[in-house]
NUDRENDO-417142 format. One record per residue (C-alpha): x, y, z. Coordinates in steps of 0.1 Angstrom, whole numbers, plus 5000, padded with zeros to 4 digits. Layout:
% residues N
XYZ ...
This chain:
% residues 304
500050005000 501250354991 499550665003 500151035003 498451375003 498151554969 497151914961 496451944924 494251824895 496351544879 499451334884 501151034868 502450724886 504850484871 505050104873 506449814853 504149574835 503749264856 500149154851 499249254887 496349434901 495849764919 493149984934 493350364939 491250564963 490750944966 489651055001 488450695008 486450654976 487450414949 488750594918 489650284898 487349994890 487349724916 490149484910 491649714884 494149534863 497649674859 499649674826 500249344808 503149134820 505749254795 508449424817 507949764801 507750084821 504350264822 503250614832 499550614842 497750944844 495151014870 493051324863 490351434888 489051714866 489551984891 492152094916 491751974951 493451864983 493051484985 494251185004 495450924978 495850554985 497150284962 496749914970 499049694949 499049324944 502049184924 502249534910 505349754915 505350124925 507850344906 506950684920 504750984911 505151284888 503151614889 503551984880 505852184902 502952404911 501252114929 501951974963 502751624976 503451535013 503051235036 499651125047 498351205081 496250885082 497850615104 498550275088 497550075118 499249745127 501249555101 499349235096 500648925077 497948675065 499048325058 496548135038 495347935007 493148024977 490348155000 492748405015 494148474980 490748584969 489948324943 486348364931 486148744938 485849004910 489449104918 491848954943 491949284962 488249244968 488748904984 487848825020 491248945033 490849285017 487249315030 488349215065 491249465065 488949755053 486349675080 488949675108 490749985095 493949785089 495849955061 499149765062 498049405055 500349175035 499148855018 501148535021 498348335003 498948054979 496147844963 496247474969 498447494999 497847415036 499747335068 500747005052 499847035015 502647204995 500647194962 502647084932 503047424914 506447564913 507247814940 504447714963 505147614999 503147475028 502547725057 505447625079 507947685051 506748035047 507048155083 510748265081 510648465049 506948575046 506148635083 509148675107 511248875083 508449125077 508249215114 504449225117 502349335147 499749065141 499848735123 496648575109 496448215097 493548095075 492947765059 493247385062 490747275035 493647155012 495046925040 491946705041 492646575006 496446535010 498346325001 495546074992 492445935008 494145615018 497145795034 495246075052 496346115088 495146405110 498246365131 500146515101 498046825103 498546855140 502346825137 502547075108 500247335126 502347295158 505547355137 503947665121 502747835153 505947745172 508047895146 505948215146 506048235183 509848185184 510448445158 507948695170 507548675207 504648865221 502948915187 499348805186 498448505165 494948475152 494048135137 490948075115 490047715109 489147585074 486547765054 484047525038 481647535009 478447415026 476747345058 477846985060 481446925071 482646565067 484846385092 488146445074 487646815075 486546815111 489746615119 491846875102 490047155120 490446985154 494246945147 494647315139 492547415169 494547195193 497847345180 496447705182 495347655218 498647505227 500347815213 498048055231 496648175198 493148295192 491148035174 488148115153 486047835137 484047905105 482647555102 481547505139 480347145134 481746895158 480346585139 479246535103 475646495116 475546865125 474347055094 473747425086 475647555117 478747715102 479248045084 478347895050 475247675050 473247475025 474247274995 473647504966 475947734947 475648034923 473447934894 472347604910 470347704941 468847454965 467047694988 468447545020 471147795029 473248095020 475647894998 473047964970 474348324971 477848294984 479547994967 480848044931 480047824901 483147614909 481247474939 484047544963 485247904964 483248204975 482048444947 482348814952 479348834975 480748534995 484148704999 482449015011 480348815036 483248605049 485548905051 482949085073 482448765095 486248745100 486349115109 483549075134 485148775150 488448955154 486749265167 485049065194 488448915204 490049265205 487149395226 487449105251 491249165255 
């Protein structure tokens, strides 16, 4: 995130074409389209003009995802100076494709971005990688399970708060016959222990797995229980989006029902919140989950 005060009508900002995304706000209002795409991934330098149509004194904010910031240019008669708006705590979010924003109109409109906006957190960094989990590394090049990201993505960034989200990918890894919830427990313990050792005194907030419907099967519950046990052992705050303690309990979590976008069943909010892929939230689902996450964290902050 980059922000500053600007007194003038227009400026140019520079970046390199990486295929990333960005959003820009003026005085808190979106100026770009949601999930605005940056220049194509071609390595060229771009100068992008922003013209408000009239001179004014404005607070400018850029949110950048895989998009570099090369600076700003404006006429010498205009003014630029540091923002007066506090950034708030630096927060690192470790997660999977749900945290990454898959299914949202733009990744910056994913549940993590919604949660951050609702809490007033303006210095939030994603360490989110689809298909990964505490155990599951995914097979894509450059992707790592959560414990292997702690040193570089979390401790090295010196955050004030660390948030963990996920676990859904661990219930299908490495295969049905070889699944062992003890592996999830060991990996979660390793993850939280490493975070505690590298960042003593920094609050850890752990969300259990997000799920696509109101019926959680036993494997997912086992993974959730492993993560919860490790979180409690590490004195972390644990927040449970699926709630169910047995597969027999239905429609008790944050996402309920068995439908999805385009194929409603009328038995829960999944009709509106789950995308056509049947697993990830759509844009409305990300907005909903982000607000649920923010509310759950706010309750914990209030109780502390």
